[in-house]
Structures are given as structure tokens and as C-alpha cells.
OpenMM code with the backbone's topology and positions (N, CA, C; nanometers):
from openmm import Vec3, app, unit

residues = "MET THR ALA ASP TYR GLU GLY LEU ILE GLU ARG LEU SER SER MET GLU GLU GLU LEU GLY ASP LEU ALA TYR GLU ARG LEU ARG THR LEU ALA SER ASP PRO ASP GLY ASP GLY ALA ALA ALA VAL LYS GLY GLU GLU ARG ARG LEU LEU SER ALA ARG ARG SER ILE ALA LYS ALA ILE GLU SER LEU ARG GLN ALA GLU ARG SER SER ALA SER GLY ASP ARG GLU PHE THR ASP ASP".split()
positions = [
    Vec3(0.0852, -0.1165, 0.0000),
    Vec3(0.0000, 0.0000, 0.0000),
    Vec3(0.0899, 0.1230, 0.0000),
    Vec3(0.0562, 0.2198, -0.0814),
    Vec3(0.1381, 0.3397, -0.0831),
    Vec3(0.1207, 0.4158, 0.0470),
    Vec3(0.2219, 0.4945, 0.0798),
    Vec3(0.2167, 0.5712, 0.2040),
    Vec3(0.0979, 0.6675, 0.2043),
    Vec3(0.0645, 0.7247, 0.0870),
    Vec3(-0.0486, 0.8174, 0.0801),
    Vec3(-0.1788, 0.7491, 0.1198),
    Vec3(-0.2055, 0.6361, 0.0600),
    Vec3(-0.3279, 0.5629, 0.0937),
    Vec3(-0.3225, 0.5073, 0.2355),
    Vec3(-0.2095, 0.4580, 0.2743),
    Vec3(-0.1971, 0.3977, 0.4076),
    Vec3(-0.2329, 0.4985, 0.5166),
    Vec3(-0.1758, 0.6180, 0.5078),
    Vec3(-0.2046, 0.7208, 0.6072),
    Vec3(-0.3503, 0.7630, 0.6049),
    Vec3(-0.4050, 0.7771, 0.4868),
    Vec3(-0.5446, 0.8156, 0.4732),
    Vec3(-0.6369, 0.7075, 0.5282),
    Vec3(-0.6074, 0.5839, 0.4957),
    Vec3(-0.6889, 0.4730, 0.5467),
    Vec3(-0.6817, 0.4667, 0.6987),
    Vec3(-0.5651, 0.4901, 0.7552),
    Vec3(-0.5527, 0.4900, 0.9014),
    Vec3(-0.6378, 0.5994, 0.9646),
    Vec3(-0.6339, 0.7199, 0.9064),
    Vec3(-0.7139, 0.8299, 0.9608),
    Vec3(-0.8635, 0.8023, 0.9456),
    Vec3(-0.9027, 0.7506, 0.8303),
    Vec3(-1.0443, 0.7167, 0.8099),
    Vec3(-1.0884, 0.6063, 0.9057),
    Vec3(-1.0027, 0.5091, 0.9279),
    Vec3(-1.0352, 0.4004, 1.0211),
    Vec3(-1.0556, 0.4539, 1.1621),
    Vec3(-0.9737, 0.5500, 1.2005),
    Vec3(-0.9882, 0.6130, 1.3316),
    Vec3(-1.1218, 0.6857, 1.3422),
    Vec3(-1.1596, 0.7570, 1.2358),
    Vec3(-1.2893, 0.8262, 1.2336),
    Vec3(-1.4042, 0.7264, 1.2395),
    Vec3(-1.3896, 0.6165, 1.1660),
    Vec3(-1.4939, 0.5134, 1.1653),
    Vec3(-1.5145, 0.4586, 1.3063),
    Vec3(-1.4060, 0.4334, 1.3750),
    Vec3(-1.4152, 0.3818, 1.5117),
    Vec3(-1.4785, 0.4844, 1.6058),
    Vec3(-1.4399, 0.6096, 1.5908),
    Vec3(-1.4961, 0.7151, 1.6753),
    Vec3(-1.6461, 0.7300, 1.6524),
    Vec3(-1.6889, 0.7249, 1.5276),
    Vec3(-1.8324, 0.7332, 1.4980),
    Vec3(-1.9076, 0.6146, 1.5581),
    Vec3(-1.8473, 0.4960, 1.5534),
    Vec3(-1.9091, 0.3792, 1.6152),
    Vec3(-1.9238, 0.3962, 1.7654),
    Vec3(-1.8213, 0.4519, 1.8273),
    Vec3(-1.8267, 0.4768, 1.9717),
    Vec3(-1.9366, 0.5768, 2.0067),
    Vec3(-1.9463, 0.6831, 1.9273),
    Vec3(-2.0508, 0.7829, 1.9514),
    Vec3(-2.1903, 0.7233, 1.9337),
    Vec3(-2.2074, 0.6416, 1.8307),
    Vec3(-2.3372, 0.5768, 1.8084),
    Vec3(-2.3718, 0.4848, 1.9249),
    Vec3(-2.2716, 0.4129, 1.9753),
    Vec3(-2.2949, 0.3232, 2.0885),
    Vec3(-2.3361, 0.4032, 2.2125),
    Vec3(-2.2722, 0.5181, 2.2336),
    Vec3(-2.3101, 0.6038, 2.3462),
    Vec3(-2.4550, 0.6482, 2.3342),
    Vec3(-2.4969, 0.6814, 2.2118),
    Vec3(-2.6359, 0.7233, 2.1915),
    Vec3(-2.7312, 0.6077, 2.2220),
    Vec3(-2.6937, 0.4860, 2.1825),
    Vec3(-2.7782, 0.3700, 2.2129),
    Vec3(-2.7889, 0.3472, 2.3634),
    Vec3(-2.6782, 0.3659, 2.4333),
    Vec3(-2.6815, 0.3507, 2.5796),
    Vec3(-2.7731, 0.4555, 2.6417),
    Vec3(-2.7653, 0.5770, 2.5910),
    Vec3(-2.8525, 0.6840, 2.6394),
    Vec3(-2.9980, 0.6477, 2.6145),
    Vec3(-3.0266, 0.5985, 2.4961),
    Vec3(-3.1628, 0.5600, 2.4597),
    Vec3(-3.2117, 0.4436, 2.5451),
    Vec3(-3.1245, 0.3470, 2.5706),
    Vec3(-3.1630, 0.2302, 2.6510),
    Vec3(-3.1928, 0.2692, 2.7955),
    Vec3(-3.1241, 0.3709, 2.8457),
    Vec3(-3.1462, 0.4114, 2.9843),
    Vec3(-3.2767, 0.4883, 3.0027),
    Vec3(-3.3270, 0.5488, 2.8963),
    Vec3(-3.4522, 0.6247, 2.9038),
    Vec3(-3.5232, 0.6210, 2.7687),
    Vec3(-3.5763, 0.5032, 2.7301),
    Vec3(-3.6354, 0.4883, 2.5962),
    Vec3(-3.7598, 0.5735, 2.5714),
    Vec3(-3.8268, 0.6130, 2.6768),
    Vec3(-3.9494, 0.6920, 2.6610),
    Vec3(-3.9289, 0.8379, 2.6992),
    Vec3(-3.8031, 0.8780, 2.7138),
    Vec3(-3.7735, 1.0152, 2.7548),
    Vec3(-3.8070, 1.1165, 2.6488),
    Vec3(-3.8033, 1.2424, 2.6898),
    Vec3(-3.8382, 1.3530, 2.5997),
    Vec3(-3.7496, 1.3577, 2.4754),
    Vec3(-3.6228, 1.3267, 2.4889),
    Vec3(-3.5314, 1.3369, 2.3757),
    Vec3(-3.5045, 1.2055, 2.3056),
    Vec3(-3.5834, 1.1026, 2.3339),
    Vec3(-3.5570, 0.9693, 2.2784),
    Vec3(-3.5578, 0.9691, 2.1256),
    Vec3(-3.6528, 1.0364, 2.0656),
    Vec3(-3.6609, 1.0382, 1.9184),
    Vec3(-3.5392, 1.1085, 1.8592),
    Vec3(-3.4962, 1.2166, 1.9221),
    Vec3(-3.3787, 1.2900, 1.8728),
    Vec3(-3.2530, 1.2057, 1.8864),
    Vec3(-3.2410, 1.1354, 1.9980),
    Vec3(-3.1242, 1.0500, 2.0205),
    Vec3(-3.1217, 0.9366, 1.9187),
    Vec3(-3.2359, 0.8780, 1.8919),
    Vec3(-3.2446, 0.7700, 1.7937),
    Vec3(-3.2058, 0.8198, 1.6550),
    Vec3(-3.2528, 0.9374, 1.6178),
    Vec3(-3.2173, 0.9952, 1.4882),
    Vec3(-3.0688, 1.0247, 1.4787),
    Vec3(-3.0114, 1.0745, 1.5865),
    Vec3(-2.8686, 1.1033, 1.5878),
    Vec3(-2.7869, 0.9746, 1.5745),
    Vec3(-2.8303, 0.8695, 1.6425),
    Vec3(-2.7606, 0.7401, 1.6334),
    Vec3(-2.7638, 0.6887, 1.4900),
    Vec3(-2.8776, 0.7019, 1.4238),
    Vec3(-2.8893, 0.6575, 1.2841),
    Vec3(-2.7972, 0.7374, 1.1915),
    Vec3(-2.7899, 0.8685, 1.2132),
    Vec3(-2.7016, 0.9517, 1.1308),
    Vec3(-2.5544, 0.9152, 1.1530),
    Vec3(-2.5188, 0.8889, 1.2773),
    Vec3(-2.3813, 0.8489, 1.3073),
    Vec3(-2.3464, 0.7173, 1.2386),
    Vec3(-2.4386, 0.6218, 1.2430),
    Vec3(-2.4129, 0.4934, 1.1768),
    Vec3(-2.4063, 0.5084, 1.0252),
    Vec3(-2.4880, 0.5965, 0.9705),
    Vec3(-2.4830, 0.6223, 0.8264),
    Vec3(-2.3473, 0.6812, 0.7876),
    Vec3(-2.2991, 0.7749, 0.8673),
    Vec3(-2.1674, 0.8340, 0.8417),
    Vec3(-2.0579, 0.7289, 0.8542),
    Vec3(-2.0724, 0.6411, 0.9526),
    Vec3(-1.9737, 0.5342, 0.9715),
    Vec3(-1.9709, 0.4411, 0.8502),
    Vec3(-2.0878, 0.4052, 0.7999),
    Vec3(-2.0935, 0.3187, 0.6813),
    Vec3(-2.0305, 0.3862, 0.5601),
    Vec3(-2.0527, 0.5158, 0.5463),
    Vec3(-1.9937, 0.5899, 0.4343),
    Vec3(-1.8414, 0.5891, 0.4425),
    Vec3(-1.7894, 0.6062, 0.5612),
    Vec3(-1.6442, 0.6032, 0.5781),
    Vec3(-1.5911, 0.4631, 0.5507),
    Vec3(-1.6642, 0.3606, 0.5941),
    Vec3(-1.6219, 0.2226, 0.5663),
    Vec3(-1.6162, 0.1982, 0.4154),
    Vec3(-1.7117, 0.2537, 0.3404),
    Vec3(-1.7108, 0.2407, 0.1941),
    Vec3(-1.5895, 0.3113, 0.1348),
    Vec3(-1.5578, 0.4284, 0.1882),
    Vec3(-1.4413, 0.5026, 0.1388),
    Vec3(-1.3134, 0.4231, 0.1633),
    Vec3(-1.3025, 0.3631, 0.2790),
    Vec3(-1.1850, 0.2810, 0.3114),
    Vec3(-1.1740, 0.1655, 0.2136),
    Vec3(-1.2840, 0.0980, 0.1892),
    Vec3(-1.2817, -0.0162, 0.0971),
    Vec3(-1.2478, 0.0282, -0.0448),
    Vec3(-1.2986, 0.1437, -0.0859),
    Vec3(-1.2662, 0.1955, -0.2196),
    Vec3(-1.1170, 0.2215, -0.2332),
    Vec3(-1.0571, 0.2793, -0.1311),
    Vec3(-0.9128, 0.3046, -0.1347),
    Vec3(-0.8338, 0.1743, -0.1377),
    Vec3(-0.8780, 0.0780, -0.0599),
    Vec3(-0.8098, -0.0523, -0.0599),
    Vec3(-0.8237, -0.1206, -0.1956),
    Vec3(-0.9419, -0.1108, -0.2549),
    Vec3(-0.9658, -0.1707, -0.3854),
    Vec3(-0.8789, -0.1017, -0.4915),
    Vec3(-0.8710, 0.0295, -0.4865),
    Vec3(-0.7882, 0.1035, -0.5816),
    Vec3(-0.6416, 0.0648, -0.5655),
    Vec3(-0.5996, 0.0476, -0.4427),
    Vec3(-0.4608, 0.0085, -0.4172),
    Vec3(-0.4326, -0.1319, -0.4706),
    Vec3(-0.5271, -0.2244, -0.4492),
    Vec3(-0.5094, -0.3606, -0.5011),
    Vec3(-0.5026, -0.3594, -0.6533),
    Vec3(-0.5882, -0.2779, -0.7150),
    Vec3(-0.5877, -0.2683, -0.8613),
    Vec3(-0.4558, -0.2126, -0.9114),
    Vec3(-0.4047, -0.1113, -0.8444),
    Vec3(-0.2758, -0.0516, -0.8835),
    Vec3(-0.1622, -0.1508, -0.8654),
    Vec3(-0.1678, -0.2263, -0.7575),
    Vec3(-0.0611, -0.3228, -0.7292),
    Vec3(-0.0591, -0.4355, -0.8316),
    Vec3(-0.1772, -0.4719, -0.8832),
    Vec3(-0.1830, -0.5803, -0.9807),
    Vec3(-0.1646, -0.5299, -1.1228),
    Vec3(-0.1494, -0.3976, -1.1392),
    Vec3(-0.1311, -0.3419, -1.2721),
    Vec3(-0.2613, -0.3141, -1.3432),
    Vec3(-0.3719, -0.3437, -1.2807),
    Vec3(-0.5034, -0.3186, -1.3386),
    Vec3(-0.5437, -0.1758, -1.3087),
    Vec3(-0.5590, -0.0962, -1.4101),
    Vec3(-0.5910, 0.0468, -1.3910),
    Vec3(-0.7410, 0.0723, -1.3844),
    Vec3(-0.8213, -0.0299, -1.4027),
    Vec3(-0.9664, -0.0114, -1.3993),
    Vec3(-1.0118, -0.0009, -1.2543),
    Vec3(-1.0977, 0.0948, -1.2270),
    Vec3(-1.1525, 0.1147, -1.0936),
    Vec3(-1.3033, 0.1129, -1.1047),
    Vec3(-1.3659, 0.0289, -1.0259),
    Vec3(-1.5119, 0.0247, -1.0273),
    Vec3(-1.5645, 0.0864, -0.9017),
    Vec3(-1.6712, 0.1633, -0.9136),
    Vec3(-1.7346, 0.2281, -0.8005),
    Vec3(-1.8551, 0.1459, -0.7604),
    Vec3(-1.8387, 0.0628, -0.6585),
    Vec3(-1.9482, -0.0229, -0.6119),
    Vec3(-2.0368, 0.0602, -0.5290),
] * unit.nanometer
topology = app.Topology()
chain = topology.addChain("A")
for resn in residues:
    res = topology.addResidue(resn, chain)
    for name in ("N", "CA", "C"):
        topology.addAtom(name, app.Element.getBySymbol(name[0]), res)
């Protein structure tokens, strides 16, 4: 893996983990008071955090796929 991609993937992985931690905190908050005044807002925030986490996971996989393609000499890149 090139140093450029490696560093970027590491930073994205760190963000992905942080977003997962934040989403888990929101779930714990929701579990402690599921019928509370802010329950709907907390649930929506947890969903947005997980959506952002999935997007970052896709970006990481795209970079890894591009790196594998470059390493094998295949210049074609597909956007899944």
C-alpha cells in the first residue's frame, strides 16, 4: 500500500471507530430512558452516526480496492 493511501486509510479508520463509539453512546442513552423527551432525537442522531460510519467504511474499501488494482497493474476502478 502506498504511504499516501496507508495514512489516509488509518485516519479514516480512526474516524470510523470514533463514529461507532458515539453511536454506541447514543444507544446507551436511549436504553437508559427509551421513553424520555429526547428519545426520538437521540435515535435519529444514532442513525445519522451509523450512516456516516458506513460511508467512511465504503471510502476505506474503495481506497483498498484502488490500491489492489494498482498493485496488480489493473488500472480499472469500479465504483461499487
